[in-house]
KEMAR-404212 format. One record per residue: residue in one letter; x, y, z of N, C-alpha, C in turn. Coordinates in steps of 0.2 Angstrom, whole numbers, padded with zeros to 4 digits, always signed. Each point is the difference from the previous one (the first is absolute). Last residue first. Example, Ala and Ser with C-alpha at 12.3 -4.5 7.8 and 13.67 -1.06 7.14 Angstrom:
% KEMAR-404212
S+0064-0011+0035+0004+0006+0001-0004+0005+0003
A+0002-0028+0000-0004+0006+0000+0004+0006+0000
***
This chain:
% KEMAR-404212
L+0117-0013-0030-0002-0007+0004+0007-0003+0002
Y-0001+0020-0014+0000+0000+0007-0001-0005+0004
E-0004+0001-0024+0007+0001+0001+0001+0000+0010
I-0022-0001-0008+0004-0006-0002+0007+0000+0001
V-0012+0021+0000-0002-0004+0006+0004-0008+0001
R+0002+0015-0020+0004+0002+0005-0001-0003+0006
E-0013-0006-0018+0007-0003+0000+0004+0004+0005
T-0022+0006-0002+0001-0007+0002+0006-0003+0000
V-0004+0024-0006+0000-0003+0007+0000-0007+0002
Q-0001+0005-0022+0006+0003+0003+0001-0001+0006
S-0020-0004-0011+0005-0004-0002+0006+0000+0003
T-0016+0017+0001-0003-0007+0005+0006-0005-0001
T+0009+0024-0005-0005-0005-0002-0002-0004+0004
L+0013+0023+0008+0001-0006-0002-0008-0004-0002
N+0008+0024+0011-0001-0001-0008+0001-0007-0003
G-0009+0012+0026+0005-0004-0005-0001-0001-0006
D-0015+0009+0020+0004+0005-0003+0007-0003-0004
L-0020-0012+0007+0004+0001+0006+0005+0003-0003
D-0015-0004-0016-0005+0002+0005+0005+0000+0007
P+0010-0007-0020-0001+0008+0000-0005+0002+0005
T+0015-0022+0002-0004+0003-0004-0002+0006+0001
S+0025-0011+0009-0009+0000+0000-0004+0002-0005
E+0024+0001+0014-0002-0005-0005-0006-0002-0001
N+0013+0012+0018-0005+0005-0006+0000-0004-0007
N+0010-0007+0022+0004+0001-0005-0003+0005-0004
A-0012-0010+0017+0006+0004+0003+0004+0005-0006
I-0015-0017-0006-0004+0005+0001+0004+0006+0004
C+0009-0023-0004-0002+0003-0007-0004+0007+0001
T+0005-0012+0019+0006+0003-0004-0001+0002-0006
E-0017-0011+0010+0002+0006+0004+0005+0003-0003
V-0007-0020-0009-0004+0005+0000+0003+0006+0002
A+0012-0018+0007+0000+0003-0009-0004+0004-0001
N-0003-0009+0021+0005+0004+0000+0002+0001-0007
R-0017-0015+0001-0003+0007+0004+0008+0005+0000
L+0002-0023-0008-0004+0005-0004-0002+0007+0003
R+0012-0017+0012+0004+0003-0004-0004+0005-0005
E-0010-0010+0018+0003+0006+0002+0004+0002-0006
T-0013-0020-0003-0005+0006+0001+0005+0007+0002
S+0010-0021-0002-0001+0003-0006-0004+0007+0001
K+0006-0012+0017+0005+0002-0001-0001+0005-0007
K-0018-0013+0011+0002+0006+0003+0006+0003-0004
E-0021-0017-0005+0007+0000-0004+0005+0007+0004
N-0023-0010+0003+0005+0000+0006+0007+0000-0003
L-0022+0004-0009+0002-0006-0003+0006-0002+0006
Y-0009+0022+0001-0006-0004+0001+0003-0007-0001
D+0014+0015-0006+0000+0001+0007-0006-0005+0002
L+0002+0005-0022+0006-0004+0002+0000-0001+0008
M-0017+0015-0010-0001-0007-0001+0006-0005+0001
M+0002+0022+0003-0004-0002+0005-0001-0007-0002
A+0012+0011-0016+0004-0001+0008-0004-0002+0005
A-0009+0005-0019+0003-0006-0002+0004-0001+0006
A-0010+0021-0001-0007-0006+0000+0004-0007+0000
L+0014+0018-0004-0001-0002+0007-0006-0004+0001
F+0004+0004-0023+0007-0003+0005-0002+0000+0006
T-0015+0013-0011+0000-0009-0001+0005-0003+0002
A+0001+0024+0003-0006-0002+0003-0001-0010-0001
I+0016+0013-0014+0002-0001+0007-0005-0003+0005
P+0000+0006-0025+0000-0006+0002+0001-0001+0007
N-0010+0019-0016+0004+0000+0005-0001-0008+0002
A-0004+0012-0025-0003-0003+0006+0006-0002+0005
K+0003+0012-0022+0001+0004+0007-0004-0004+0006
G+0003-0006-0025+0005-0001+0003+0002+0004+0007
T-0018-0003-0017+0004+0006-0001+0006-0002+0005
G-0019-0015-0003+0005+0000-0006+0004+0007-0001
V-0021+0002+0016+0002-0008-0004+0005+0003-0006
L-0011+0016+0016+0006-0001+0000+0003-0007-0004
T-0023+0010+0003+0005+0004-0004+0007-0002+0000
P-0017-0013+0013+0002-0001-0008+0002+0005-0004
A-0001-0009+0026+0004+0006-0004-0001-0001-0007
S-0007-0013+0020+0001-0004-0005+0003+0006-0005
G+0001+0002+0026-0004-0002-0003+0002-0004-0008
H+0011+0002+0026-0001+0004-0005-0005-0004-0004
V+0010-0010+0017-0006+0003+0002-0002+0005-0006
P+0014-0025-0001+0002+0007+0001-0007+0003+0002
E+0001-0025+0007-0001+0005-0005+0003+0006+0001
F-0004-0028+0007+0003+0006+0002-0001+0004-0007
V-0013-0022+0013+0002+0003-0006+0002+0008+0002
A-0005-0028+0011+0002+0007+0000+0001+0004-0007
A-0013-0023+0015+0002+0004-0006+0003+0007+0001
D-0010-0015+0017+0002-0006-0006+0003+0004-0006
A-0010+0011+0020+0003-0005+0003+0003-0004-0005
G+0000+0024-0007-0005-0004+0003+0004-0006+0003
I+0007+0027-0010+0002-0006+0005-0007-0004+0002
N+0013+0021-0017-0007-0003+0002+0001-0007+0004
A+0017+0023-0004-0002-0007+0000-0007-0003+0002
S+0017+0023-0012-0006-0001+0005+0000-0009+0001
A+0016+0025-0008-0003-0007-0001-0005-0001+0005
A+0013+0023-0010-0004-0003+0003-0002-0006-0002
V+0012+0017-0011+0005-0004+0005-0005-0002+0005
G-0008+0013-0018+0004-0003-0002+0004-0004+0004
L-0016+0015+0009-0002-0007-0003+0004-0004-0003
G+0009+0018+0017-0005+0000-0004-0002-0008-0002
G+0019+0011+0015+0001+0000-0007-0007+0000-0005
V-0002+0002+0024+0007-0006-0001+0002+0000-0006
F-0020+0012+0008+0006+0002+0004+0007-0002-0001
M-0021-0008-0010+0001+0006-0004+0006+0003+0007
C-0012-0020+0005+0005-0001-0005+0003+0006-0004
A-0018+0000+0016+0006-0001+0003+0006+0000-0004
E-0023+0001-0009+0003+0007+0004+0007-0001+0003
D-0011-0018-0009+0002+0004-0005+0004+0007+0003
S-0011-0015+0015+0008-0003-0003+0001+0004-0005
L-0020+0005+0010+0004+0002+0006+0007-0003-0004
I-0019-0005-0012+0001+0008+0000+0005+0001+0004
D-0006-0022+0001+0001+0001-0008+0001+0007+0001
G-0008-0009+0020+0008-0001-0001+0001+0002-0008
F-0021+0005+0006+0005+0003+0004+0006-0001-0001
L-0017-0014-0009+0001+0007-0004+0004+0004+0004
N-0002-0022+0010+0002+0000-0007+0000+0007-0004
T+0004-0003+0027-0004-0002-0004+0002+0001-0009
T+0019-0001+0021-0007+0004-0001-0004-0005-0006
V+0025+0004+0017-0003-0004-0004-0008+0003+0000
I+0029+0006+0002-0007+0003+0000-0005-0006-0003
V+0027+0004+0011-0004-0005-0003-0007+0004+0000
E+0017+0011+0006+0004-0005-0002-0005-0004-0004
F+0002+0029+0006-0003-0007-0002+0004-0007-0001
Q+0006+0025+0003-0001-0003+0007-0005-0007-0001
E+0010+0016-0018+0005-0006+0004-0002-0002+0005
P-0012+0017-0013-0003-0008-0002+0005-0005+0002
A-0009+0026+0005+0005-0005+0002+0000-0008-0001
R-0014+0018-0010+0004+0004+0005+0006-0004+0003
V-0016-0009-0016+0003+0005-0002+0005+0004+0003
L-0012-0019+0008+0004-0002-0005+0003+0006-0003
E-0016+0005+0015+0007-0003+0003+0004-0002-0005
M-0023+0004-0008+0004+0007+0003+0007-0003+0003
A-0014-0017-0005+0002+0003-0007+0003+0006+0001
C-0009-0010+0019+0006-0004-0003+0003+0003-0006
T-0020+0008+0010+0006+0003+0003+0006-0003-0003
D-0019-0007-0008+0000+0007-0002+0006+0002+0004
V-0008-0021+0005+0003+0000-0008+0002+0008-0001
L+0000-0008+0026-0004+0001-0005+0002+0000-0006
M+0011-0013+0019+0001+0007-0003-0008-0002-0005
E+0014-0016+0022-0005+0002-0005+0000+0007-0001
H+0019-0018+0008-0002+0006+0001-0007+0001-0005
M+0017-0019+0014-0004+0000-0006-0003+0008+0002
N+0025-0015+0005-0005+0005+0002-0006+0002-0006
I+0014-0024+0007+0000+0004-0006-0006+0006+0002
D+0008-0020+0013+0005+0004-0001-0001+0006-0005
P-0017-0014+0009+0002+0004+0004+0006+0004-0002
Y-0018-0015-0011+0006+0002-0003+0003+0006+0004
E-0022-0009+0001+0004-0007-0001+0007+0002-0002
K-0017+0017+0003+0001-0005+0007+0004-0004-0001
A-0009+0011-0020+0006+0003+0002+0002-0004+0009
V-0020-0006-0012+0006-0004-0003+0007+0003+0003
E-0022+0010+0005+0001-0006+0002+0007-0003-0002
L-0006+0021-0007+0001+0000+0007+0001-0007+0004
A-0006+0003-0023+0006+0000+0001+0002+0002+0007
V-0022-0005-0006+0004-0005-0002+0009+0000+0001
S-0017+0019+0002+0000-0005+0007+0003-0007-0001
R+0001+0018-0019+0003+0003+0006-0001-0006+0006
F-0013-0004-0019+0008-0002-0002+0004+0001+0007
L-0023+0005+0000+0002-0008+0000+0008-0001+0000
G-0009+0022-0003-0002-0003+0006+0002-0006+0002
C+0000+0009-0022+0005+0001+0003+0001-0002+0008
T-0021-0004-0012+0006-0003-0002+0006+0001+0001
Q-0019+0010+0012+0000-0008+0000+0006-0004-0004
R-0001+0026+0003+0000-0003+0008-0002-0009-0002
L+0009+0022-0013-0002-0005-0003-0001-0006+0006
V+0007+0021+0006-0005+0002-0004-0004-0007-0002
N+0019+0001+0015-0005+0005+0003-0006+0002-0005
A+0018-0016-0007-0006-0003+0005-0002+0005+0004
K+0018-0003-0018-0006+0005+0001-0007-0001+0002
H+0030-0009-0002-0007-0001-0001-0005+0007-0001
V+0026-0014+0006-0003+0006-0003-0007-0001-0003
V+0022-0009+0016-0007-0003-0002-0004+0006-0003
H+0028-0006+0004-0005+0007+0000-0007-0004-0003
V+0023-0009+0012-0003-0002-0004-0006+0005+0001
T+0027-0005+0009-0006+0004+0000-0004-0002-0006
K+0022-0008+0004-0003+0000+0007-0007+0004+0000
R+0017-0015-0017-0003+0006+0000-0003-0001+0007
E+0013-0017-0012+0003+0002+0005-0002+0008+0000
T-0007-0017-0015+0005+0005-0003+0002+0004+0007
Q-0015-0018+0002+0006-0003-0004+0004+0006-0002
R-0018+0006+0014+0005-0003+0002+0005-0004-0004
A-0018+0013-0009+0005+0004+0004+0005-0004+0004
T-0015-0011-0013+0005+0003-0006+0004+0005+0006
D-0018-0011+0011+0005-0004-0002+0007+0003-0003
F-0021+0012+0004+0004-0002+0005+0006-0004-0001
A-0014+0004-0017+0002+0006+0000+0006+0000+0007
K-0015-0017-0007+0004+0000-0005+0005+0005+0002
R-0020-0002+0012+0006-0005+0003+0006+0001-0005
I-0019+0012-0006+0003+0003+0006+0006-0004+0003
I-0013-0009-0018+0005+0006-0003+0002+0003+0007
R-0014-0018+0004+0006-0003-0004+0004+0006-0002
E-0021+0005+0012+0006-0003+0004+0006-0002-0004
S-0018+0011-0013+0004+0004+0006+0005-0004+0003
G-0014-0012-0014+0004+0003-0004+0004+0006+0006
K-0016-0014+0010+0005-0005-0003+0005+0005-0003
R-0019+0010+0006+0005-0002+0006+0004-0003-0001
T-0011+0016-0018+0000-0007+0003+0003+0001+0006
I-0010+0018-0018+0004-0001+0003-0002-0006+0005
V-0008+0015-0023+0000-0006+0004+0006-0001+0005
R-0015+0020-0015+0006-0001+0003+0000-0007+0005
E-0015+0008-0024+0000-0002+0007+0006-0003+0003
T-0010+0019-0020+0004-0007+0002+0000-0001+0007
I-0017+0014-0020+0002-0002+0009+0006-0005-0001
A-0016+0022-0015+0005-0007+0001+0002+0000+0006
R-0021+0013-0013+0004-0002+0006+0005-0005-0002
D-0014+0009-0016-0001+0006+0004+0005-0002+0005
G-0007-0015-0018+0006+0003+0000+0001+0006+0005
N-0020-0013-0002+0002+0002-0005+0007+0004-0001
Y-0007-0010+0021-0004+0006-0003+0002+0003-0007
E+0018-0015+0011-0007+0000+0001-0003+0006-0002
V+0025-0017-0002-0005+0008-0002-0006-0002+0002
R+0022-0015+0011-0006+0001-0003-0002+0008-0001
E+0022-0021+0009-0004+0009-0002-0005+0000-0002
I+0024-0014+0012-0010+0000+0000-0001+0006-0002
G+0023-0005+0002-0004-0002-0006-0007+0000+0000
S+0016+0005+0017-0003-0007+0001-0003-0002-0007
Y+0014+0020+0009+0001-0004-0006-0002-0006-0001
L-0002+0014+0020-0004+0004-0007+0002-0003-0006
G+0005-0016+0020+0000+0006+0000-0005+0004-0005
E+0016-0022-0003-0007+0001+0002+0000+0009+0001
T+0020-0015-0006-0005-0003-0004-0006+0003+0003
N+0023+0006+0008+0000+0000-0007-0007-0002-0003
E+0012+0013+0021-0004-0006+0000-0002+0001-0007
R+0024+0010+0009-0008+0002-0003-0003-0007-0002
V+0023+0012+0012-0003-0006+0000-0008+0000-0002
I+0025+0015-0001-0007-0001+0001-0003-0006-0002
I+0027+0008+0010-0006-0005-0005-0008+0001+0001
M+0026+0016+0004-0005-0003+0001-0005-0004-0004
D+0021+0018+0004+0000-0007-0001-0006-0004+0003
I+0014+0026-0004-0006-0003+0000+0002-0008-0001
G+0017+0019+0002-0003-0003+0005-0007-0004-0001
T+0006+0020-0017+0004-0004+0005-0004-0003+0004
R-0010+0008-0025+0001+0002+0008+0006-0006+0004
S-0001+0005-0028-0003-0004+0005+0003+0003+0007
S+0006+0009-0023-0008-0001+0001-0002-0004+0008
S+0024+0000-0009-0003+0007+0003-0006+0001+0001
H+0011-0024+0003-0001+0005-0006-0002+0007+0004
P+0005-0026+0008+0005+0005-0001+0000+0005-0004
I-0022-0011+0015+0005-0002-0007+0006+0005-0001
S-0020-0009+0021+0004+0005-0002+0006-0002-0006
K-0024-0014+0003+0007+0001+0004+0003+0006-0003
C-0023-0017+0003+0001+0008-0002+0006+0001+0003
P-0015-0022-0007+0005+0003+0003+0000+0007-0002
R-0021-0017+0000+0003+0006-0004+0006+0003+0005
L-0020-0023-0003+0007+0003+0003+0003+0006-0004
N-0024-0016+0002+0004+0004-0005+0006+0005+0004
A-0018-0023+0003+0005+0005+0005+0004+0003-0007
F-0018-0018-0003-0002+0005+0004+0005+0005+0004
L-0005-0017-0020+0007+0003+0001-0003+0005+0005
E-0014-0018-0011+0001+0003+0007+0006+0002+0001
L-0008-0007-0021+0005-0003+0003+0001+0001+0007
S-0018+0010-0013+0001-0008-0002+0006-0003+0003
Q-0001+0023+0004-0006-0002+0003-0001-0008-0002
R+0017+0014-0010+0001+0000+0007-0005-0004+0003
M-0003+0003-0022+0006-0004+0001+0001-0001+0007
R-0015+0015-0007-0003-0007-0001+0006-0004+0002
V+0003+0022-0002-0003-0001+0006-0002-0008+0000
V+0013+0006-0018+0003+0000+0006-0004-0001+0006
P-0009+0003-0022+0004-0005+0002+0004-0001+0007
S-0025+0013-0007+0009+0001+0002+0002-0006+0001
F-0020+0000-0017+0001+0001+0006+0008+0002+0002
Y-0021+0000-0020+0007+0000+0002+0001+0000+0006
N-0020+0000-0014+0001-0005+0002+0007-0001+0002
P-0009+0021-0010-0004-0002+0005+0002-0007+0004
I+0013+0022-0008+0000-0007-0003-0003-0004+0004
N+0008+0023+0004-0007-0001-0004-0001-0005-0005
P+0026+0008+0004-0007+0004+0003-0006-0003-0004
P+0026-0012+0007-0004+0003-0006-0007+0002+0003
T+0026-0006+0011-0008+0000+0002-0004+0003-0006
T+0025-0012+0001-0003+0006-0001-0008-0002+0001
V+0024-0010+0013-0006-0001-0006-0003+0006+0000
A+0026-0011+0008-0006+0005+0002-0006-0001-0006
G+0020-0018+0010+0002+0006-0002-0005+0006+0000
F+0007-0023+0014-0006+0002-0003+0003+0006-0003
L+0009-0025+0011+0002+0007-0002-0004+0004-0005
T-0001-0023+0019-0002+0002-0008+0002+0008+0002
A+0006-0027+0012-0003+0007+0001+0000+0004-0007
D+0001-0025+0003+0003+0003+0006+0000+0008+0002
A-0018-0014-0016+0006+0004+0000+0003+0001+0006
H-0023-0009-0005+0004-0004+0001+0008+0002-0002
R-0020+0016+0000+0000-0006+0006+0005-0005+0002
I-0001+0015-0021+0003+0003+0007-0001-0004+0007
Q-0008-0010-0020+0008+0003-0001+0002+0004+0006
E-0024-0003-0002+0005-0006+0002+0006-0001+0000
I-0012+0020-0007-0001-0001+0006+0004-0008+0002
T-0001+0006-0022+0004+0004+0004+0001-0001+0007
S-0016-0009-0014+0006-0004-0002+0006+0005+0004
D-0023+0005+0000+0002-0004+0004+0006-0003+0001
P-0002+0024-0010-0003-0006-0001+0002-0005+0005
L-0002+0027-0003+0003-0004+0005-0003-0006-0001
P-0008+0017-0012+0006+0002+0001+0003-0004+0004
S-0016-0007-0020+0001+0001+0008+0007+0003+0001
G-0007-0005-0022-0008+0002+0002+0002+0000+0008
S+0018-0004-0015-0003-0006+0001-0007+0001+0002
R+0015+0017-0008+0002-0005-0004-0004-0006+0002
Q-0004+0022+0009+0000-0001-0009+0002-0005-0002
Y+0004+0000+0022-0007+0000-0001-0002+0001-0006
E+0022+0002+0006-0002-0007+0001-0008-0001-0001
G+0010+0022+0000+0003-0003-0005-0002-0008+0000
Y-0005+0013+0019-0003+0001-0005+0001-0001-0008
G+0007-0015+0023-0001+0007-0003-0005+0002-0005
I+0017-0022+0006-0004+0003+0004-0001+0007-0003
G+0012-0025-0006-0004+0005-0001-0003+0003+0004
C+0025-0014+0002-0008-0001-0001-0003+0006-0001
E+0026-0014+0000-0005+0008+0000-0006-0003-0001
T+0022-0013+0013-0006-0001-0004-0004+0007-0001
F+0025-0011+0008-0004+0006+0000-0006-0004-0004
D+0021-0009+0016-0004-0003-0005-0006+0006-0002
W+0026-0001+0012-0007+0003-0001-0004-0005-0006
Q+0024+0001+0019-0004-0002-0008-0007+0001+0001
I+0023+0014+0010-0006-0005+0001-0003-0001-0005
P+0019+0017+0005+0000-0008+0000-0005-0003+0002
L-0001+0024-0013+0000-0004+0007+0002-0006-0001
A-0007+0013-0020+0007+0001+0004+0002-0002+0006
T-0023-0002-0008+0004-0005-0004+0008+0002+0002
L-0016+0016+0008+0000-0006+0003+0004-0005-0002
V-0002+0019-0013+0004+0001+0008+0000-0005+0003
D-0012-0002-0019+0007+0000-0002+0004+0003+0006
R-0024+0001+0002+0003-0007-0003+0008-0001-0001
A-0011+0021+0005+0000-0003+0005+0003-0008-0001
S-0004+0014-0019+0006+0001+0005+0000-0001+0006
A-0020-0005-0013+0006-0003-0004+0009+0001+0004
I-0022+0010+0009+0000-0007+0002+0008-0005-0005
V-0008+0024-0004+0005-0001+0006+0001-0007+0002
E-0011+0004-0021+0008+0003+0000+0002-0001+0007
P-0023-0006-0003+0003-0005-0004+0010+0003+0002
G-0017+0014+0008+0000-0006+0004+0006-0003-0003
I-0010+0021-0008+0007-0001+0000+0002-0007+0006
G-0023+0001-0012+0004+0005+0000+0007-0001+0001
D-0015-0019+0008+0000+0006-0005+0006+0005+0001
G+0000-0028+0009-0005+0006+0000+0000+0004-0006
P+0015-0019+0012+0003+0006-0004-0007+0005+0000
L+0005-0021+0015-0005+0003-0003+0002+0006-0002
L+0012-0023+0008+0002+0005-0002-0007+0003-0004
C+0006-0021+0019-0003+0002-0006+0001+0007-0001
I+0017-0020+0009-0004+0008+0001-0003+0001-0004
K+0014-0022+0013-0006+0002-0005-0003+0006+0000
Y+0026-0009+0009-0006+0002+0000-0005+0000-0005
N+0022-0014+0008-0004+0002-0006-0007+0002+0001
M+0024-0005+0014-0007+0000+0001-0003+0002-0007
***
């Protein structure tokens, strides 16, 4: 099968890690039809929009999309977050963040969890205003029954598909009684449809503490947008950090896969950009495309590379971006 893949290199080190991932994917016995599209601050400077309509249409019609990173410029009045706009425009409602121990000294052992984060509403609704001549700023937190139900159902389905037995529903309903209260009540309703999965509730501050104390207790965490953003970055630090953290943005009709790290402009052209997270994002994309054998080949190649300390300086290695890419291709 010939897969149509939209590539979004973006800004900073995004083009470097996407180029590396393209080389790795090309080394697999799969036919690819790659199309590069613009996103981010560089695209804004070229076309006047950080996310052109043409990019949205390419993502919509691709089998999957692989995204690098974008730079957020300060204080440009008509600039919007292309990432938030992309998620909302394509209804990429589920952000999946696997967090698994790796064979490296910086990683704690026994961790294998997936954080399932609602991706389109909450405090990232984009509904903001300034009042009283700039003396008060307001952001609206939007939680809907539809949004809550589909993300909670996604979490329970993910638990079943990956043979996990426990889902932690994380909220702050003791204080945010209406918004988190709705999220919690929907979770209690949905959980009844999954008698084979244990549901536990946990307040978000308790969850943050428990992730530090005993992260291995978690299998699947489901939560709202802002909470999931913070907790998933916290969790990845126990298994090697942002350089090995990947995520998937899943909707009914489109899917975008990306490394979690930012655009890291100071690393551009230095050869120090770590491509591992992008390789793992590519592995998630392969899994989404049901290319199970290639998924395992790529994940095993990455783990071998890390175990042999064949990595960039952020993982205590001394290889360049291109050298890590070459090693992973060799191990495929």
